[in-house]
LOFI-65628 format. One record per residue: residue number from 0; residue in three letters; chain; x, y, z of N, C-alpha, C, CB in turn. Coordinates in Angstrom, 2 decimals, decimal comma. Each point is the difference from the previous one (the first is absolute). Glycine has a CB too. Example, Ala and Ser with C-alpha at 12.3 -4.5 7.8 and 13.67 -1.06 7.14 Angstrom:
- nr  rest  kette  n.xx  n.yy  n.zz  ca.xx  ca.yy  ca.zz  c.xx  c.yy  c.zz  cb.xx  cb.yy  cb.zz
- 0  Ala  A  13,19  -5,69  7,80  -0,89  1,19  0,00  0,90  1,20  0,00  -1,89  -1,17  1,25
- 1  Ser  A  1,54  2,22  -1,97  0,82  1,19  0,06  -0,77  1,09  0,73  1,18  -0,63  -2,15
***
This chain:
- nr  rest  kette  n.xx  n.yy  n.zz  ca.xx  ca.yy  ca.zz  c.xx  c.yy  c.zz  cb.xx  cb.yy  cb.zz
- 0  Met  A  -3,20  -110,26  59,90  -0,91  0,07  0,97  -1,24  0,76  0,16  1,83  -0,51  0,67
- 1  Asn  A  -1,27  1,91  -1,20  -1,59  0,61  -0,02  -0,58  0,15  -1,05  0,36  1,09  1,54
- 2  Asp  A  -0,24  -1,95  -2,24  -0,70  -0,16  -1,33  -0,84  -1,27  0,46  1,92  1,03  -1,90
- 3  Ile  A  -1,29  -1,77  2,33  -0,90  -1,13  0,97  -1,41  0,80  0,72  2,59  -1,46  0,80
- 4  Val  A  -2,26  2,03  0,30  -0,79  0,86  1,02  -1,03  0,92  -1,04  2,21  0,15  2,09
- 5  Lys  A  -1,60  -0,03  -3,09  -1,06  1,38  -0,95  -0,71  -1,07  -0,60  1,57  2,42  -0,85
- 6  Asp  A  -1,49  -3,65  0,62  -0,53  -0,81  -1,00  -1,14  -0,18  1,03  2,06  -1,15  -1,67
- 7  Val  A  -2,02  0,72  3,07  -1,01  -0,66  0,67  -1,38  0,66  0,05  1,83  -0,87  1,22
- 8  Pro  A  -3,02  0,39  -1,41  -1,35  0,34  -0,08  -0,45  0,73  1,26  -0,34  -1,95  -1,49
- 9  Ile  A  -0,26  3,23  1,51  -0,46  0,57  0,94  -1,36  -0,36  0,31  1,54  1,55  -0,50
- 10  Ile  A  -1,82  -2,00  1,45  -1,62  -0,35  0,02  -0,68  0,88  1,26  0,39  -2,73  -0,96
- 11  Ala  A  -1,52  3,53  0,59  -0,53  1,02  0,55  -1,30  -0,73  0,70  1,06  1,90  -1,76
- 12  Ile  A  -0,92  -1,33  3,31  -1,15  -0,91  0,59  -0,90  1,61  0,85  1,74  -3,24  0,59
- 13  Val  A  -2,85  3,27  -0,75  -0,71  0,84  0,27  -1,32  -0,73  1,07  0,98  1,38  -2,44
- 14  Asp  A  -1,25  -1,31  3,41  -0,93  0,12  1,37  0,34  0,59  0,70  -0,63  -1,49  0,03
- 15  Asp  A  -0,63  1,89  0,67  -0,17  1,09  1,07  0,17  -0,85  1,32  -1,72  1,68  -1,39
- 16  Asp  A  1,96  -3,27  1,52  0,21  -0,28  1,20  1,56  -0,20  -0,11  -2,44  -0,97  0,63
- 17  Ala  A  3,13  1,30  0,47  1,20  0,47  0,24  0,56  -1,61  0,26  -0,48  2,86  1,01
- 18  Ser  A  -0,34  -3,78  -0,09  0,72  -1,30  0,29  0,14  -0,51  -1,50  -1,03  -0,61  2,58
- 19  Val  A  -0,13  0,77  -3,72  -0,36  -1,12  -0,83  1,72  0,93  -1,00  -3,95  -1,03  0,14
- 20  Arg  A  4,04  1,93  -0,34  1,05  0,66  -0,95  1,46  -0,43  0,61  -1,66  2,22  -0,67
- 21  Arg  A  1,64  -2,53  1,92  1,54  -0,48  0,69  0,33  -1,47  -0,54  -0,37  1,37  2,45
- 22  Ser  A  -1,11  -1,88  -1,95  0,38  -1,47  -0,41  0,44  -0,66  -1,34  -1,45  -0,01  1,61
- 23  Leu  A  0,46  0,71  -2,58  0,32  0,08  -1,66  1,56  0,43  -0,09  -2,64  0,88  -0,81
- 24  Leu  A  2,86  0,19  1,37  1,54  0,63  -0,43  1,09  -1,27  0,43  -0,65  2,98  0,62
- 25  Arg  A  -0,14  -3,43  0,84  1,49  -1,18  0,28  -0,31  -1,33  -1,08  0,37  0,51  3,19
- 26  Val  A  -1,45  -0,40  -3,61  -0,02  -1,46  -1,19  0,69  0,49  -0,82  -2,10  -1,09  0,00
- 27  Val  A  1,52  2,22  -0,98  0,53  0,35  -1,36  1,56  0,12  0,31  -2,26  1,36  -0,98
- 28  Arg  A  2,54  -0,59  1,72  2,28  0,14  0,32  0,33  -1,63  0,07  0,47  2,62  2,26
- 29  Ser  A  -1,11  -3,16  -1,41  0,55  -1,26  0,56  0,54  -0,86  -1,62  -1,99  -0,07  2,70
- 30  Ala  A  0,98  0,52  -3,83  0,32  -0,97  -0,99  0,17  1,02  -1,21  -1,35  -2,26  1,00
- 31  Gly  A  2,65  3,08  -0,25  0,94  0,83  -0,99  -0,67  1,05  -0,71  1,30  -1,93  -0,37
- 32  Tyr  A  -2,42  2,50  0,44  -0,92  0,81  -0,56  0,35  1,05  0,63  -1,69  -1,39  -0,56
- 33  Lys  A  2,12  2,86  0,08  -0,30  1,13  0,47  -1,37  0,29  0,35  1,79  0,51  -1,13
- 34  Ala  A  -2,01  0,24  2,17  -1,50  0,25  0,27  -0,20  1,33  0,57  -0,41  -2,37  0,41
- 35  Glu  A  -0,58  2,98  -0,75  -0,50  1,52  0,74  -1,60  -0,28  0,42  1,69  1,87  -1,73
- 36  Thr  A  -2,15  -1,23  2,88  -1,10  0,05  0,64  -0,44  1,26  -0,10  0,52  -1,69  1,33
- 37  Phe  A  -1,72  1,72  -1,22  -0,90  1,50  -0,06  -1,00  -0,33  0,84  0,30  0,89  -2,40
- 38  Ala  A  -0,87  -0,14  3,09  -1,04  -0,12  0,57  -1,43  0,48  -0,44  1,74  -0,07  1,40
- 39  Ser  A  -1,52  0,75  -2,61  -1,15  0,66  -1,13  0,23  -0,47  -1,29  -0,19  2,11  1,11
- 40  Ala  A  -0,61  -1,61  -1,66  0,04  -0,28  -1,49  0,49  1,73  -0,40  -2,30  -2,40  -0,36
- 41  Arg  A  1,93  3,40  1,22  1,03  1,43  -0,14  0,83  -0,15  0,01  -0,68  1,11  0,67
- 42  Glu  A  1,56  -2,10  0,09  1,35  0,03  0,67  0,78  -0,46  -0,99  -0,58  -0,36  2,28
- 43  Phe  A  0,04  -0,84  -3,01  0,69  -1,00  -1,35  -0,19  0,96  -0,97  -0,64  -2,59  0,45
- 44  Leu  A  -0,40  3,50  -0,40  -0,12  0,83  -1,30  1,00  0,87  -0,16  -2,20  -0,10  0,07
- 45  Asp  A  2,89  0,66  1,26  0,70  1,22  0,05  1,32  -0,61  -0,44  -1,35  1,40  1,88
- 46  Trp  A  1,60  -3,05  -1,61  1,36  -0,29  0,05  0,21  -0,61  -1,45  0,18  -0,38  2,71
- 47  Leu  A  -1,35  0,52  -3,30  -0,12  -0,84  -1,26  0,74  1,06  -1,48  -2,71  -1,47  1,28
- 48  Pro  A  2,60  2,33  -1,18  0,72  1,07  -1,41  1,48  -0,39  0,10  -1,61  2,46  0,14
- 49  Arg  A  2,42  -2,72  1,11  1,49  0,01  0,16  0,28  -1,39  -0,31  0,29  1,84  1,77
- 50  Asn  A  -0,93  -3,08  -1,24  0,05  -1,38  -0,40  -0,79  -0,55  -0,56  0,93  -0,13  1,29
- 51  Gln  A  -0,78  -1,46  -1,58  -0,72  -0,79  -0,54  0,08  -1,33  0,86  0,28  1,27  -2,23
- 52  Ala  A  -1,67  -2,16  2,14  -0,25  -0,94  0,70  -0,26  -1,07  -0,96  -0,71  1,36  1,87
- 53  Ala  A  1,07  -2,59  -2,18  -0,08  -1,11  -0,34  -1,48  -0,30  0,28  2,47  -0,48  0,32
- 54  Cys  A  -2,70  0,15  0,94  -1,43  -0,29  0,17  -0,48  0,74  1,23  0,21  -2,27  -1,11
- 55  Leu  A  -1,28  2,44  1,76  -0,62  0,62  0,55  -0,69  -1,03  1,13  -0,03  1,76  -2,05
- 56  Val  A  0,27  -2,02  3,25  -0,90  -0,82  0,97  -1,08  1,32  0,71  2,23  -2,27  0,65
- 57  Leu  A  -3,44  1,83  -0,97  -1,02  1,67  0,24  -1,33  -0,82  0,51  0,86  2,10  -2,44
- 58  Asp  A  -1,17  -1,63  3,95  -0,73  -0,10  0,85  -1,73  0,52  -0,90  2,45  0,36  2,19
- 59  Val  A  -3,25  -0,87  -2,17  -1,47  0,56  -0,49  -0,21  0,74  0,56  -0,90  -1,37  -0,58
- 60  Gln  A  0,63  1,36  1,75  -0,97  0,64  0,99  0,93  1,12  0,45  -1,51  -2,15  0,85
- 61  Met  A  1,57  3,31  -0,92  1,21  1,16  0,44  -1,06  1,57  0,18  2,61  -1,37  -1,85
- 62  Ala  A  -2,41  2,09  2,51  -1,04  1,19  0,33  0,79  1,00  -1,19  -0,78  -0,29  3,16
- 63  Glu  A  0,41  1,07  -3,55  0,32  1,00  -1,00  -0,09  -0,26  -1,59  1,40  0,60  1,88
- 64  Met  A  -0,95  -1,96  -1,89  0,19  -0,46  -1,20  0,16  -1,51  -0,04  0,91  2,17  -0,49
- 65  Asn  A  -2,14  -2,85  0,06  0,33  -1,70  0,63  0,97  -0,53  -1,63  -3,12  -0,82  2,01
- 66  Gly  A  3,33  -0,39  -1,88  0,72  -0,60  -1,05  -0,78  -0,09  -1,16  1,27  -1,17  1,49
- 67  Phe  A  -2,07  1,40  -1,63  -1,21  -0,33  -1,55  0,96  1,26  -0,58  -3,42  -0,85  0,72
- 68  Asp  A  2,90  2,28  -0,01  0,42  1,11  -0,59  1,52  0,14  -0,31  -1,95  0,86  1,09
- 69  Leu  A  2,68  -1,18  -0,32  1,66  0,17  -0,21  0,21  -0,92  -1,31  0,85  0,28  2,80
- 70  Gln  A  -1,73  -1,59  -2,96  0,37  -0,84  -1,14  -0,16  0,88  -1,64  -0,94  -2,29  1,76
- 71  Asn  A  -0,12  2,87  -1,64  -0,69  0,49  -0,80  0,91  0,99  -0,62  -2,09  -0,56  1,17
- 72  Arg  A  3,21  1,38  -0,70  1,09  0,67  -0,22  1,42  -0,34  -0,18  -1,45  0,97  0,92
- 73  Leu  A  1,30  -2,61  -0,94  1,40  -0,20  0,06  0,21  -1,35  -1,17  0,27  0,99  2,91
- 74  Thr  A  0,88  -1,33  -3,61  0,15  -0,73  -0,85  0,39  -1,46  0,41  0,37  2,06  -1,14
- 75  Val  A  0,47  -1,79  2,36  0,86  -1,15  0,66  -0,66  -1,06  0,29  1,30  1,39  0,90
- 76  Pro  A  -0,70  -2,26  -0,40  -1,19  -1,23  0,31  0,14  0,03  1,57  0,26  -1,87  -2,32
- 77  Ile  A  -1,54  1,43  2,39  -0,73  0,23  1,39  -0,45  -1,45  0,84  -1,03  2,38  -1,18
- 78  Ile  A  1,75  -2,32  2,41  -0,56  -1,08  0,29  -1,21  0,36  1,45  2,51  -1,44  -1,19
- 79  Phe  A  -3,53  1,29  0,90  -0,90  0,48  1,40  -0,11  -0,91  1,04  -1,36  1,22  -1,31
- 80  Ile  A  1,52  -0,60  2,21  -0,25  -0,75  1,69  -0,95  0,71  0,09  2,07  -0,61  1,33
- 81  Thr  A  -2,90  -0,32  -0,12  -0,95  0,50  1,05  -0,59  -1,04  0,63  -0,44  1,91  -1,11
- 82  Ala  A  -0,69  -1,53  2,34  -0,21  -0,69  0,62  -1,50  -0,26  0,10  2,14  0,53  0,79
- 83  His  A  -2,59  -0,04  -2,15  -1,55  -0,01  -0,33  -0,12  -0,95  -0,92  -0,51  2,28  0,37
- 84  Asn  A  -0,64  -3,37  -0,06  -0,19  -1,06  -0,77  -1,29  -0,07  -0,49  1,62  -1,01  1,09
- 85  Asp  A  -2,33  2,02  -0,93  -0,98  0,31  -0,62  -0,09  -0,07  -2,02  -0,04  1,42  2,71
- 86  Ala  A  -1,24  -2,02  -2,82  0,04  -0,40  -1,30  0,28  1,30  -0,86  -1,60  -2,04  0,48
- 87  Ser  A  0,69  3,16  -0,36  0,52  1,00  -0,81  1,25  0,81  -0,12  -1,93  -0,13  0,20
- 88  Thr  A  2,86  -0,28  0,95  1,35  0,52  -0,08  0,60  -1,14  -0,39  0,02  1,78  1,65
- 89  Leu  A  -0,04  -2,99  -1,86  0,86  -1,09  -0,63  -0,28  -0,02  -1,27  0,11  -1,32  1,79
- 90  Glu  A  -1,10  1,84  -2,34  -0,64  -0,08  -1,52  0,67  1,56  -0,69  -2,82  -1,61  0,74
- 91  Arg  A  2,73  2,36  0,27  0,45  1,59  -0,80  1,39  -0,43  0,15  -1,81  2,25  0,73
- 92  Ile  A  2,96  -3,18  -0,09  1,41  -0,10  -0,37  -0,06  -0,87  -0,95  1,02  0,49  1,97
- 93  Glu  A  -1,67  -1,27  -2,14  0,02  -0,95  -1,04  -0,08  0,87  -1,34  -1,14  -1,94  1,51
- 94  Lys  A  0,00  2,39  -1,48  -0,18  0,97  -1,09  0,94  1,30  -0,57  -2,05  -0,79  0,92
- 95  Ser  A  3,14  0,58  0,08  0,47  1,50  -0,21  1,76  -0,25  -0,65  -1,85  1,28  2,50
- 96  Gly  A  2,09  -2,68  -2,82  1,25  -0,17  -0,71  0,87  -0,08  0,93  -0,51  1,07  -1,87
- 97  Ala  A  0,98  -1,06  3,08  0,48  0,30  0,86  1,20  -1,59  -0,17  -2,35  1,99  1,39
- 98  Ala  A  3,07  -2,13  -1,06  1,57  -0,85  -0,25  -0,14  -1,48  1,12  1,88  2,79  -0,45
- 99  Gly  A  -2,68  -1,87  1,12  -0,04  -1,39  1,19  -0,89  0,73  1,44  3,01  -1,32  -0,80
- 100  Leu  A  -3,69  0,43  1,87  -0,89  0,39  1,26  0,63  -1,07  0,89  -2,47  0,96  -1,06
- 101  Leu  A  2,93  0,01  2,10  0,16  -0,64  1,46  -1,33  0,25  0,95  2,71  0,47  -0,15
- 102  Arg  A  -3,20  -1,73  0,75  -0,68  0,62  1,22  0,54  -0,02  1,21  -1,67  -0,48  -0,98
- 103  Lys  A  1,75  1,26  1,39  0,13  0,07  1,63  -0,70  -0,86  0,97  0,30  2,11  -0,53
- 104  Pro  A  0,36  -2,82  1,41  1,86  0,41  0,27  0,49  -1,06  -1,41  0,48  0,27  3,60
- 105  Phe  A  0,58  -0,17  -3,96  0,45  -0,63  -1,03  1,78  -0,58  0,55  -1,94  1,74  -1,95
- 106  Asp  A  2,00  -2,93  1,19  1,86  -0,35  0,64  0,77  0,05  -1,31  -0,37  -1,99  2,18
- 107  Ala  A  1,62  2,52  -1,73  1,19  0,21  -0,70  0,15  -0,81  -1,39  0,94  0,45  2,31
- 108  Pro  A  -1,01  -1,64  -2,38  0,12  -0,69  -1,44  -0,87  0,62  -1,23  0,40  -2,16  1,39
- 109  Ala  A  -2,18  2,44  -0,62  -0,83  0,47  -0,74  0,76  1,48  -0,48  -2,14  -1,46  1,24
- 110  Val  A  2,54  2,28  -0,73  0,20  1,18  -0,06  1,05  0,23  -1,10  -0,74  0,23  2,36
- 111  Leu  A  1,93  -1,01  -2,01  0,87  -0,15  -0,81  -0,11  -0,46  -1,54  0,75  -0,20  2,15
- 112  Asp  A  -1,71  -0,97  -1,96  -0,65  -0,44  -1,47  -0,61  0,98  -1,03  -0,53  -1,90  1,29
- 113  Ala  A  -0,36  2,44  -0,34  -0,62  1,29  -0,99  0,90  0,95  -0,46  -1,93  -0,03  1,16
- 114  Ile  A  2,88  0,63  -0,03  0,74  0,73  -0,92  1,10  -0,05  -1,03  -0,81  0,64  1,55
- 115  Arg  A  1,37  -2,14  -1,28  0,65  -0,60  -1,22  -0,76  0,11  -1,25  1,01  -1,52  1,45
- 116  Arg  A  -2,41  1,10  -1,46  -0,81  -0,05  -1,22  -0,33  1,36  -0,40  -0,93  -2,17  0,57
- 117  Ala  A  0,89  3,08  0,30  -0,41  1,53  -0,45  1,31  0,57  -0,82  -1,66  0,53  2,33
- 118  Val  A  3,21  -0,57  -1,62  1,01  0,59  -0,26  0,31  -0,74  -1,64  0,77  0,56  2,91
- 119  Arg  A  -1,04  -1,74  -2,63  0,33  -0,77  -1,48  -1,05  0,38  -0,94  1,05  -2,11  1,01
- 120  Ala  A  -2,30  2,62  -0,56  -0,54  0,51  -1,26  0,27  1,26  -0,47  -1,52  -1,31  0,49
- 121  Asn  A  1,70  2,18  0,44  0,53  1,31  -0,11  1,25  0,18  -1,14  -0,76  0,18  2,60
- 122  His  A  1,54  -1,08  -2,25  1,34  -0,01  -0,74  -0,23  -0,52  -1,29  1,33  -0,31  1,97
- 123  Glu  A  -2,10  -0,77  -2,03  -0,78  -0,40  -1,81  -0,65  1,28  -0,44  -0,89  -2,68  0,39
- 124  Arg  A  0,36  3,07  0,19  -0,78  1,01  -1,03  0,74  1,41  0,00  -2,43  -1,15  0,48
- 125  Asn  A  3,55  1,55  0,53  0,82  0,57  -0,63  0,71  -0,16  -0,71  -0,33  0,48  1,05
- 126  Ala  A  1,29  -1,69  -1,14  0,69  -0,73  -1,42  -0,90  0,19  -1,18  1,12  -1,91  1,31
- 127  Ala  A  -2,38  1,13  -1,28  -0,69  0,28  -1,71  -0,26  1,37  -0,18  -1,33  -2,13  -0,17
- 128  Ala  A  1,52  3,30  1,14  -0,29  1,50  -0,37  1,57  0,04  -0,52  -2,13  1,22  1,97
- 129  Gly  A  3,02  -1,57  -1,80  1,09  0,28  -0,35  0,85  0,76  1,30  -1,05  -0,02  -2,55
- 130  Gly  A  0,41  0,04  3,37  1,45  0,87  1,37  0,56  -0,72  0,82  -1,03  1,85  0,42
- 131  Gly  A  1,86  -1,40  0,44  0,85  -0,63  0,28  0,00  -0,18  1,74  1,09  0,79  -2,44
- 132  Gly  A  -2,10  0,01  2,79  -0,25  -0,01  1,97  -1,86  -0,14  -0,13  2,57  2,36  1,32
- 133  Pro  A  -2,77  -2,24  0,01  -1,48  -0,25  0,08  -0,85  1,15  -0,65  0,43  -1,31  2,17
- 134  Ala  A  -1,35  1,01  -2,75  -1,30  0,53  -0,71  0,01  1,52  1,20  -1,76  -2,94  -1,10
- 135  Pro  A  1,22  4,16  0,07  -0,32  0,76  0,86  -1,18  -0,17  0,81  1,18  1,14  -1,32
- 136  Ala  A  -1,37  -0,64  2,33  -1,20  -0,64  0,98  -1,15  0,98  0,00  1,65  -1,21  1,67
- 137  Val  A  -1,66  2,39  -1,81  -0,80  1,16  0,13  -0,72  0,25  -1,59  1,75  1,08  2,16
- 138  Thr  A  -2,97  -0,87  -2,24  -0,69  0,39  -0,82  -0,44  1,36  0,06  -0,38  -2,11  -0,11
- 139  Ala  A  0,44  2,87  1,38  -0,37  0,97  0,13  0,98  0,69  0,87  -2,17  -0,77  -0,57
- 140  Ser  A  2,17  2,29  0,24  0,97  1,06  1,38  -0,86  -0,04  0,92  1,27  1,87  -1,13
- 141  Val  A  -0,07  -1,44  2,12  -0,78  0,05  1,62  -0,66  1,36  0,07  1,84  -1,48  1,42
- 142  Asp  A  -1,73  2,40  -2,34  -0,84  1,21  -0,33  -1,53  -0,43  -0,29  2,15  1,18  -1,02
- 143  Glu  A  -2,04  -2,61  0,13  -1,36  -0,31  -0,28  -0,57  -0,58  0,52  0,30  0,20  -1,32
- 144  Leu  A  0,54  -0,74  2,33  -0,73  -0,76  1,17  -0,23  0,88  1,32  1,12  -2,19  -0,89
- 145  Gly  A  -1,28  2,99  0,86  -1,01  1,19  0,96  1,47  0,30  0,62  -3,11  -0,97  0,81
- 146  Gly  A  4,61  0,91  -0,92  1,03  0,00  0,78  0,53  1,65  0,49  0,53  -2,49  -1,29
***
């Protein structure tokens, strides 16, 4: 049983809105995934050296470090979430190589579909590289990030 629990992917959720974090946490856990929530990019980066996420559900607009700045430091698949539908934000997300985009408000089936695709992509990328678990997520140390 421990091996089964150990193999359940961890989905990291980073959003500065507590109600969004709670809602996403319920949806993700209801589908059988493990999930961790973070109120800021800094909280996530502090957690990351001791843990690995199979994908990251990440708000675009946050204080301190926005979603794009965090994405530039990571290799884990990212699903951006945003309430901003302006052309420049959507174009930037499209060009970012993100695994998905969810516009707020979003529904549970859309969230889970995006997560399943991102987790599958992470698993396939890691298998092609010869690894056995989630791919390393970070490309810079916390010290390099100004921590």
